VOTIKE-842749 format. One record per atom (N, C-alpha, C, CB): x, y, z; residue in one letter. Coordinates in steps of 0.02 Angstrom, whole numbers, padded with zeros to 5 digits, always signed. Glycine has a CB too. Example, Ala and Ser with C-alpha at 12.3 -4.5 7.8 and 13.67 -1.06 7.14 Angstrom:
! residues 2
+00660-00284+00390A+00615-00225+00390A+00660-00165+00390A+00565-00224+00452A+00642-00112+00354S+00684-00053+00357S+00645+00002+00394S+00704-00030+00286S
***
This chain:
! residues 258
-00336+12179-03097M-00362+12147-03032M-00282+12129-02986M-00416+12065-03055M-00287+12150-02942N-00213+12145-02879N-00196+12070-02875N-00234+12174-02781N-00155+12047-02869R-00152+11949-02861R-00214+11899-02856R-00118+11927-02787R-00256+11918-02922P-00315+11846-02936P-00319+11812-02901P-00311+11800-02982P-00242+11776-02916F-00258+11711-02888F-00252+11693-02827F-00229+11671-02913F-00267+11727-02770Q-00270+11716-02706Q-00318+11688-02666Q-00261+11759-02686Q-00314+11645-02620L-00352+11624-02592L-00369+11637-02501L-00337+11569-02615L-00344+11685-02480T-00329+11721-02435T-00403+11710-02392T-00305+11793-02462T-00412+11677-02356Q-00474+11679-02278Q-00525+11609-02298Q-00546+11779-02276Q-00492+11558-02374R-00535+11543-02393R-00516+11466-02369R-00550+11569-02459R-00553+11418-02359R-00539+11333-02328R-00561+11299-02407R-00610+11299-02239R-00518+11252-02405A-00527+11212-02434A-00503+11149-02417A-00515+11230-02478A-00552+11107-02467V-00545+11017-02450V-00479+10985-02517V-00654+10964-02470V-00450+10937-02485V-00432+10927-02561V-00423+10859-02543V-00365+10969-02601V-00457+10811-02587T-00451+10723-02577T-00382+10712-02610T-00520+10669-02622T-00375+10636-02607G-00311+10609-02628G-00238+10658-02620G-00324+10590-02705G-00216+10683-02553A-00188+10751-02565A-00134+10729-02526A-00230+10821-02542A-00127+10666-02527A-00051+10634-02456A+00017+10658-02530A-00053+10482-02422A-00005+10662-02591S+00048+10629-02631S+00027+10677-02725S+00031+10515-02625S+00091+10681-02748G+00044+10682-02801G+00000+10746-02820G+00002+10631-02787G-00028+10748-02873I-00092+10784-02898I-00098+10834-02815I-00174+10715-02922I-00125+10778-02804G-00171+10817-02732G-00134+10862-02681G-00202+10755-02678G-00073+10837-02676L-00009+10838-02617L+00024+10927-02664L+00071+10734-02625L+00024+10916-02733A+00024+10995-02769A-00014+11040-02753A+00011+11000-02833A-00075+11024-02773I-00147+11067-02765I-00115+11080-02690I-00242+11018-02776I-00128+11047-02634S-00131+11060-02571S-00059+11121-02591S-00124+10981-02513S+00003+11103-02581Q+00034+11159-02581Q+00011+11214-02612Q+00084+11149-02600Q-00014+11222-02687A-00022+11287-02710A-00049+11339-02692A-00040+11287-02750A-00115+11291-02637F-00176+11332-02622F-00145+11357-02565F-00251+11298-02613F-00110+11315-02503A-00074+11355-02438A-00050+11401-02453A-00024+11328-02402A-00008+11402-02530S+00050+11475-02544S-00015+11525-02556S+00119+11471-02634S-00076+11507-02583A-00125+11561-02613A-00153+11589-02537A-00195+11525-02672A-00132+11549-02487G-00154+11590-02418G-00227+11550-02392G-00171+11688-02438G-00220+11497-02427A-00318+11460-02405A-00278+11415-02353A-00384+11394-02488A-00326+11394-02313H-00325+11347-02275H-00339+11274-02291H-00357+11365-02235H-00297+11237-02296V-00322+11160-02320V-00322+11082-02287V-00283+11149-02374V-00399+11069-02309S-00385+11001-02250S-00364+10949-02289S-00456+10969-02204S-00318+10898-02302L-00306+10864-02364L-00342+10803-02302L-00209+10859-02410L-00362+10779-02363I-00388+10701-02350I-00355+10640-02402I-00475+10699-02362I-00338+10580-02352D-00347+10549-02401D-00351+10466-02345D-00282+10567-02466D-00319+10413-02394L-00329+10354-02365L-00283+10348-02303L-00319+10302-02414L-00220+10357-02328D-00171+10369-02281D-00188+10418-02244D-00111+10381-02305D-00201+10430-02180R-00200+10456-02119R-00130+10479-02105R-00225+10408-02071R-00075+10454-02089E-00023+10472-02058E+00020+10500-02121E+00006+10413-02015E+00013+10486-02192K+00032+10520-02234K-00008+10604-02241K+00026+10474-02289K-00049+10604-02258A-00061+10671-02270A-00087+10693-02183A-00124+10681-02341A-00071+10683-02142S-00044+10720-02064S+00025+10775-02083S-00007+10644-01998S+00076+10719-02104A+00159+10738-02105A+00141+10777-02165A+00228+10670-02114A+00111+10763-02221A+00097+10814-02291A+00065+10879-02255A+00032+10776-02358A+00009+10888-02202A-00013+10943-02183A+00036+10998-02149A-00060+10925-02146A+00054+10934-02097M+00128+10979-02039M+00174+11006-02096M+00193+10910-01974M+00195+10983-02162A+00266+11008-02191A+00234+11074-02239A+00314+10937-02245A+00177+11062-02254I+00131+11135-02290I+00134+11183-02252I+00051+11130-02301I+00105+11163-02183T+00096+11221-02135T+00160+11244-02098T+00044+11200-02081T+00217+11228-02110E+00271+11243-02089E+00333+11284-02123E+00283+11192-02073E+00304+11235-02232S+00337+11311-02241S+00323+11355-02290S+00401+11310-02250S+00207+11364-02261N+00181+11405-02289N+00169+11456-02246N+00135+11383-02319N+00166+11442-02180K+00164+11476-02132K+00098+11502-02112K+00205+11519-02143K+00048+11440-02140Q-00027+11435-02157Q-00045+11374-02142Q-00047+11449-02226Q-00104+11385-02068S-00109+11318-02033S-00166+11264-02107S-00161+11337-01931S-00120+11207-02091C-00154+11143-02135C-00182+11096-02080C-00093+11096-02187C-00228+11036-02084S-00252+11004-02067S-00238+10923-02124S-00312+11044-02054S-00235+10880-02097G-00235+10815-02127G-00288+10771-02084G-00158+10784-02128G-00317+10732-02124F-00366+10673-02128F-00364+10620-02129F-00393+10669-02161F-00376+10570-02137G-00388+10500-02147G-00464+10478-02186G-00382+10469-02071G-00461+10459-02231C-00516+10448-02235C-00524+10389-02298C-00549+10514-02240C-00558+10327-02312D-00590+10301-02368D-00631+10341-02391D-00619+10246-02359D-00637+10388-02479V-00680+10423-02494V-00718+10379-02520V-00666+10472-02525V-00732+10327-02505S-00787+10247-02552S-00838+10245-02490S-00732+10134-02566S-00817+10257-02431N-00873+10265-02360N-00910+10297-02349N-00860+10274-02308N-00962+10297-02352E-01000+10346-02358E-01005+10378-02262E-01075+10313-02400E-01011+10318-02212A-01000+10358-02145A-00926+10398-02111A-01019+10306-02095A-00872+10365-02182G-00830+10384-02169G-00819+10458-02184G-00798+10346-02188G-00843+10464-02245V-00845+10545-02261V-00875+10592-02236V-00863+10560-02309V-00932+10573-02195A-00986+10626-02166A-00922+10627-02099A-01091+10590-02145A-00898+10584-02056R-00869+10595-02002R-00819+10660-02027R-00835+10525-01973R-00774+10619-02078V-00725+10671-02111V-00757+10758-02135V-00699+10627-02187V-00802+10754-02116F-00832+10822-02163F-00848+10841-02075F-00920+10811-02243F-00882+10823-02051A-00896+10831-01996A-00850+10881-01960A-00900+10775-01972A-00804+10842-01971E-00743+10878-01906E-00704+10920-01923E-00690+10835-01874E-00695+10927-02003I-00666+10980-02056I-00718+11043-02024I-00679+10955-02156I-00780+11039-02047G-00827+11085-01999G-00836+11138-02072G-00780+11127-01910G-00877+11177-02056A-00908+11235-02117A-00871+11280-02111A-00982+11268-02113A-00843+11351-02144P-00870+11326-02190P-00823+11268-02235P-00893+11384-02225P-00824+11243-02300V-00821+11222-02351V-00798+11273-02390V-00873+11195-02367V-00761+11299-02421D-00788+11361-02488D-00738+11319-02548D-00756+11476-02472D-00705+11289-02546I-00660+11246-02617I-00667+11132-02603I-00529+11284-02601I-00694+11124-02641L-00681+11060-02629L-00658+11044-02703L-00744+11018-02596L-00594+10996-02683V-00561+10978-02760V-00552+10890-02740V-00464+11033-02782V-00587+10849-02783N-00600+10781-02807N-00525+10754-02835N-00662+10782-02869N-00449+10725-02782C-00418+10711-02831C-00384+10648-02831C-00381+10756-02841C-00445+10606-02762A-00432+10528-02756A-00460+10493-02806A-00458+10497-02695A-00414+10444-02811G-00427+10404-02877G-00408+10326-02879G-00386+10438-02933G-00407+10280-02915I-00354+10229-02923I-00363+10206-03007I-00368+10160-02863I-00324+10187-03026A-00323+10166-03118A-00305+10090-03110A-00248+10214-03178A-00337+10054-03177H-00334+09959-03173H-00318+09975-03254H-00430+09894-03146H-00281+09900-03286I-00263+09897-03346I-00312+09834-03357I-00184+09893-03359I-00371+09855-03423G-00380+09787-03420G-00429+09836-03495G-00417+09731-03334G-00447+09782-03546N-00495+09781-03587N-00542+09753-03568N-00484+09762-03635N-00634+09776-03602L-00709+09743-03593L-00681+09664-03564L-00764+09739-03684L-00646+09628-03600R-00646+09561-03605R-00611+09547-03515R-00595+09534-03683R-00583+09597-03515S-00488+09547-03461S-00521+09585-03417S-00366+09567-03477S-00581+09638-03395T-00602+09661-03357T-00644+09640-03291T-00619+09688-03389T-00651+09618-03230S-00680+09565-03216S-00738+09624-03172S-00627+09497-03175S-00813+09584-03144V-00842+09646-03103V-00803+09663-03038V-00917+09632-03081V-00757+09617-02997E-00727+09659-02962E-00690+09692-02968E-00713+09648-02932E-00666+09722-03007D-00622+09756-03050D-00660+09839-03064D-00612+09704-03124D-00725+09798-03098M-00759+09862-03102M-00791+09900-03044M-00807+09853-03145M-00823+09855-02997D-00855+09896-02929D-00794+09930-02875D-00905+09833-02879D-00741+09896-02905R-00662+09944-02865R-00663+09988-02887R-00583+09927-02872R-00661+09996-02946L-00639+10078-02999L-00707+10125-02976L-00640+10064-03119L-00757+10095-02992Y-00811+10122-02965Y-00833+10157-02905Y-00837+10087-02967Y-00803+10127-02834A-00799+10119-02768A-00766+10191-02753A-00759+10052-02746A-00716+10183-02775V-00663+10257-02741V-00682+10323-02820V-00529+10222-02737V-00679+10303-02868N-00680+10343-02920N-00743+10384-02947N-00658+10305-02965N-00801+10364-02955V-00880+10393-02961V-00899+10402-02875V-00944+10324-03009V-00902+10326-02837R-00919+10350-02780R-00893+10400-02717R-00928+10308-02765R-00843+10401-02738G-00795+10436-02682G-00810+10497-02699G-00713+10423-02682G-00801+10512-02755T-00815+10597-02776T-00893+10600-02785T-00773+10626-02861T-00936+10575-02782Y-01015+10599-02775Y-01019+10599-02700Y-01079+10543-02813Y-00990+10563-02639L-01014+10575-02580L-00947+10647-02547L-01019+10487-02536L-00898+10656-02591C-00876+10700-02562C-00904+10769-02597C-00807+10688-02558C-00917+10783-02650M-00969+10823-02665M-01027+10835-02620M-00991+10802-02716M-01065+10757-02626R-01111+10802-02569R-01105+10815-02502R-01165+10781-02563R-01070+10790-02482A-01046+10822-02406A-01028+10891-02412A-00979+10786-02372A-00969+10938-02464A-00971+10979-02467A-01036+11027-02476A-00936+10973-02494A-01080+11015-02513L-01129+11052-02532L-01161+11082-02500L-01159+11032-02556L-01178+11053-02426E-01238+11074-02393E-01210+11156-02368E-01263+11013-02323E-01123+11139-02335P-01112+11210-02303P-01100+11249-02369P-01043+11216-02244P-01096+11251-02431M-01081+11304-02491M-01161+11338-02491M-01053+11260-02581M-01199+11272-02483L-01265+11292-02495L-01289+11362-02439L-01312+11220-02486L-01265+11343-02393A-01289+11377-02331A-01242+11435-02329A-01286+11329-02261A-01180+11480-02371A-01135+11515-02396A-01154+11560-02429A-01099+11488-02425A-01226+11528-02488G-01218+11550-02559G-01149+11552-02584G-01245+11616-02567G-01126+11510-02596R-01050+11512-02650R-01010+11453-02615R-00993+11600-02647R-00987+11431-02691G-00916+11386-02665G-00894+11348-02755G-00946+11299-02584G-00848+11340-02758V-00796+11296-02794V-00794+11237-02790V-00739+11305-02781V-00832+11183-02836I-00819+11108-02824I-00766+11103-02910I-00914+11047-02816I-00703+11066-02896L-00678+11019-02948L-00662+10966-02935L-00634+11033-02977L-00672+10938-03007N-00652+10877-03002N-00590+10841-03061N-00717+10844-03002N-00580+10800-03047L-00494+10772-03089L-00547+10739-03125L-00412+10713-03043L-00542+10739-03184A-00573+10679-03242A-00505+10683-03276A-00653+10701-03303A-00510+10660-03347S-00495+10610-03369S-00454+10633-03453S-00564+10565-03365S-00413+10623-03485I-00441+10623-03558I-00470+10558-03563I-00385+10635-03618I-00480+10520-03530A-00500+10447-03546A-00565+10445-03555A-00484+10397-03496A-00607+10509-03519A-00660+10518-03504A-00700+10522-03587A-00659+10579-03452A-00680+10555-03636T-00672+10572-03675T-00650+10560-03741T-00662+10592-03656T-00594+10518-03739T-00560+10485-03797T-00560+10419-03780T-00490+10509-03812T-00542+10369-03829G-00538+10300-03824G-00466+10298-03798G-00554+10260-03893G-00435+10258-03787L-00374+10229-03750L-00396+10139-03738L-00363+10278-03665L-00313+10113-03751S-00336+10043-03762S-00303+10044-03682S-00302+09986-03837S-00369+09966-03660D-00345+09942-03592D-00360+09983-03557D-00281+09928-03580D-00398+10011-03553R-00420+10070-03493R-00499+10085-03466R-00396+10144-03524R-00510+10031-03483F-00580+10012-03498F-00652+10034-03436F-00572+09926-03506F-00640+10006-03371A-00650+10019-03310A-00634+10091-03277A-00617+09972-03282A-00575+10128-03304Y-00530+10179-03277Y-00575+10238-03327Y-00433+10164-03292Y-00590+10218-03389S-00636+10270-03443S-00700+10263-03415S-00639+10248-03532S-00732+10227-03396M-00784+10235-03359M-00819+10285-03323M-00776+10205-03331M-00752+10268-03278T-00765+10301-03199T-00753+10386-03217T-00694+10265-03126T-00701+10396-03245K-00692+10476-03280K-00754+10507-03312K-00637+10477-03343K-00780+10452-03358G-00811+10479-03404G-00885+10507-03354G-00819+10421-03470G-00880+10456-03299A-00954+10477-03254A-00930+10540-03212A-00986+10406-03191A-00857+10549-03200V-00836+10593-03155V-00861+10663-03210V-00745+10581-03129V-00831+10666-03266L-00857+10765-03305L-00924+10733-03283L-00846+10801-03427L-00975+10690-03303S-01047+10678-03327S-01071+10730-03268S-01081+10587-03325S-01037+10708-03181M-01068+10726-03123M-01055+10785-03116M-01056+10694-03068M-00982+10819-03153T-00952+10891-03158T-01023+10925-03192T-00871+10897-03215T-01035+10926-03261L-01086+10953-03281L-01168+10977-03269L-01080+10929-03311L-01182+10914-03208S-01238+10887-03180S-01261+10960-03139S-01221+10811-03131S-01214+10959-03077A-01209+10993-03019A-01188+11049-03060A-01164+10965-02958A-01150+11077-03109A-01111+11132-03125A-01197+11170-03133A-01044+11122-03203A-01260+11144-03190K-01310+11140-03208K-01353+11178-03148K-01322+11073-03228K-01357+11126-03107D-01411+11094-03058D-01412+11200-03004D-01361+10986-02993D-01336+11188-02977Y-01319+11241-02906Y-01296+11301-02947Y-01247+11210-02841Y-01294+11331-03000L-01287+11383-03066L-01322+11436-03010L-01338+11361-03159L-01363+11442-02999S-01417+11499-02974S-01388+11499-02889S-01520+11470-02986S-01337+11467-02870Q-01335+11471-02797Q-01281+11491-02757Q-01349+11417-02774Q-01228+11511-02830G-01186+11527-02827G-01111+11458-02819G-01207+11575-02780G-01141+11417-02826I-01089+11360-02844I-01069+11339-02907I-01106+11305-02821I-01000+11346-02922R-00961+11324-02996R-00936+11259-02981R-00892+11373-03022R-00933+11229-03017C-00915+11167-03044C-00884+11139-03104C-00956+11145-03044C-00809+11117-03108N-00765+11111-03160N-00716+11030-03174N-00719+11174-03143N-00703+11049-03214C-00655+10980-03207C-00585+10980-03242C-00694+10917-03241C-00544+10944-03223I-00484+10965-03279I-00471+10866-03304I-00387+11021-03227I-00453+10873-03358S-00454+10818-03398S-00396+10820-03412S-00495+10814-03451S-00324+10773-03374P-00261+10782-03379P-00239+10727-03418P-00231+10789-03318P-00206+10755-03476A-00155+10670-03510A-00112+10636-03431A-00058+10703-03594A-00076+10636-03483R-00017+10579-03418R+00014+10634-03385R+00063+10516-03457R+00017+10626-03322I+00043+10671-03278I+00104+10628-03223I-00025+10705-03237I+00165+10648-03232H+00211+10624-03201H+00221+10614-03118H+00252+10657-03227H+00172+10584-03092T+00193+10578-03030T+00209+10502-02998T+00143+10610-02994T+00215+10487-02923P+00253+10433-02903P+00231+10392-02892P+00285+10434-02865P+00121+10383-02930F+00089+10342-02932F+00107+10325-03010F+00023+10358-02907F+00126+10352-03070V+00141+10307-03118V+00201+10291-03131V+00120+10321-03167V+00260+10307-03095D+00316+10262-03061D+00280+10199-03040D+00353+10297-02994D+00245+10200-02972G+00245+10133-02973G+00189+10090-02990G+00263+10118-02919G+00146+10105-03038F+00108+10094-03070F+00142+10040-03131F+00081+10155-03083F+00217+10089-03174V+00235+10061-03200V+00281+10024-03198V+00232+10079-03223V+00310+10023-03103K+00368+09974-03103K+00320+09889-03064K+00447+10019-03040K+00251+09912-03063K+00198+09850-03064K+00185+09817-03117K+00136+09866-03047K+00173+09847-03150N+00157+09799-03191N+00183+09794-03265N+00095+09801-03191N+00230+09826-03271Y+00291+09813-03330Y+00345+09811-03310Y+00301+09858-03382Y+00362+09786-03264P+00439+09769-03214P+00507+09756-03264P+00429+09682-03159P+00478+09728-03321D+00545+09723-03376D+00543+09750-03425D+00564+09666-03401D+00511+09808-03428Q+00489+09868-03498Q+00477+09946-03454Q+00388+09840-03551Q+00521+09964-03401I+00501+09994-03337I+00518+10064-03423I+00562+09981-03232I+00584+10054-03429E+00615+10102-03482E+00573+10123-03543E+00676+10070-03509E+00551+10045-03580E+00506+10079-03620E+00466+10127-03638E+00487+10063-03625E+00423+10091-03581K+00338+10111-03554K+00339+10189-03539K+00312+10065-03468K+00397+10211-03489M+00413+10280-03468M+00422+10319-03540M+00484+10283-03417M+00460+10308-03568K+00469+10335-03643K+00397+10350-03679K+00512+10275-03690K+00365+10284-03677A+00284+10307-03727A+00241+10332-03693A+00237+10250-03763A+00234+10342-03625L+00206+10373-03593L+00227+10448-03606L+00211+10346-03537L+00261+10466-03599A+00279+10523-03639A+00276+10543-03691A+00315+10532-03641A+00283+10510-03748Q+00267+10491-03831Q+00217+10517-03830Q+00260+10417-03862Q+00166+10508-03793A+00112+10489-03800A+00058+10578-03805A+00103+10428-03734A+00098+10615-03793Q+00081+10681-03791Q+00113+10725-03846Q+00097+10704-03726Q+00097+10746-03883P+00121+10793-03929P+00170+10841-03904P+00067+10827-03956P+00195+10879-03866I+00247+10902-03832I+00309+10864-03809I+00222+10925-03786I+00283+10779-03817G+00337+10772-03802G+00355+10712-03733G+00354+10840-03795G+00322+10769-03677R+00345+10735-03612R+00271+10730-03598R+00399+10779-03552R+00277+10713-03510M+00209+10705-03460M+00213+10775-03423M+00212+10630-03396M+00156+10803-03428G+00136+10833-03365G+00160+10835-03298G+00089+10816-03358G+00167+10877-03252T+00205+10878-03197T+00140+10907-03134T+00279+10932-03213T+00142+10885-03105P+00085+10887-03021P+00079+10955-03023P+00122+10859-02927P+00130+11017-03043E+00125+11068-03010E+00111+11137-03080E+00198+11069-02958E+00105+11079-03155E+00062+11109-03183E-00012+11118-03169E+00071+11091-03227E-00017+11036-03156V-00107+11029-03145V-00117+11073-03063V-00139+10916-03135V-00090+11101-03040A-00106+11156-02976A-00126+11184-02985A-00076+11189-02942A-00046+11232-03032L-00072+11310-03055L-00165+11316-03091L-00007+11337-03132L-00181+11266-03129L-00214+11282-03150L-00299+11257-03109L-00189+11268-03209L-00276+11226-03055A-00324+11211-03031A-00330+11298-02971A-00314+11125-03001A-00280+11312-02954L-00268+11375-02942L-00312+11434-02947L-00226+11383-02973L-00299+11434-03025Y-00332+11468-03063Y-00424+11471-03077Y-00296+11451-03114Y-00429+11390-03049L-00500+11378-03068L-00559+11390-03000L-00501+11295-03098L-00519+11384-02983C-00553+11380-02895C-00537+11466-02858C-00491+11300-02832C-00516+11518-02894S-00495+11561-02877S-00552+11636-02915S-00419+11546-02892S-00551+11674-02885D-00629+11733-02907D-00589+11756-02978D-00652+11828-02833D-00530+11729-02994A-00513+11774-03069A-00570+11706-03122A-00385+11776-03099A-00582+11645-03094A-00596+11619-03161A-00707+11635-03127A-00546+11503-03183A-00725+11668-03105S-00781+11674-03077S-00849+11688-03141S-00766+11734-03022S-00823+11690-03200F-00852+11657-03245F-00861+11599-03290F-00850+11681-03263F-00820+11554-03251L-00793+11504-03261L-00843+11450-03247L-00736+11503-03228L-00894+11407-03299T-00894+11338-03221T-00943+11294-03271T-00947+11366-03109T-00943+11227-03267G-00984+11199-03309G-00929+11171-03380G-01045+11260-03326G-00862+11172-03364A-00802+11171-03398A-00771+11089-03378A-00751+11241-03372A-00751+11068-03441D-00692+11007-03453D-00648+11045-03466D-00698+10950-03510D-00570+11067-03452L-00536+11091-03467L-00456+11036-03481L-00547+11144-03423L-00438+11027-03544P-00409+10950-03551P-00343+11007-03542P-00425+10883-03638P-00295+10979-03501L-00211+10976-03477L-00171+10935-03526L-00198+10938-03397L-00149+10929-03578D-00154+10882-03625D-00088+10868-03665D-00205+10902-03667D-00059+10930-03666G+00006+10929-03710G+00002+10921-03781G+00049+10878-03690G-00081+10928-03795G-00097+10917-03872G-00145+10864-03891G-00034+10900-03910G-00137+10811-03826F-00166+10754-03842F-00201+10764-03885F-00193+10723-03801F-00276+10807-03898F-00331+10793-03920F-00305+10827-03993F-00397+10819-03876F-00271+10873-03988N-00295+10918-04077N-00230+10917-04113N-00322+11022-04074N-00186+10898-04082L-00130+10907-04110L-00091+10815-04126L-00088+10964-04052L-00145+10780-04112R-00116+10710-04120R-00106+10694-04208R-00174+10650-04081R
***
């Protein structure tokens, strides 16, 4: 195949796109020729990121502000983006530290609203234009927390398990209508979110915690957003046309080599 990972003339929507993994995916997709609509809770950051990507890639991109947990807001932003939507990547998500005993009802509801409800609402909003076109790709960001026990990640693990299950269900339901649906389950990825999270929750143990996060992967380091973006580019391109209903661990050997 000649340049198999190209997304020329494809329209992609990426949530949580103003920083970290979502931003890296948006940049990779634009470099591959896609028009990318970047959605983020912070509209100004999404717009600035879209402008920077447009300037660097000479590929028109747009930024939108949206709380993905808000049904009306999601409907509004997808109407503004318009059809077609060839690719949807759900990156928007929040984390939480806590076990069953320490996790409050409010914690559970907050995690569910963004990570589960937000993913569902965006999948549903993108589905109709994909069905009308008879093709489309949905890629969700799950986590190794979906399929393994992690200490003090009770609510977060619950949400990522749900993301994995929604991915498999949608892949089954819409296979015959030309829609592929997969998810990536990263281990620890070094993003600005991780830096802020460690600083907030472990202000007196930053160096120790960062070292522990790196060593949790047998490969000896955290992954990078760019490594996730390259896998996302493959999964959303025609090169992966035979791949659907899959959960791909990008984990530095976490599952099999510990």
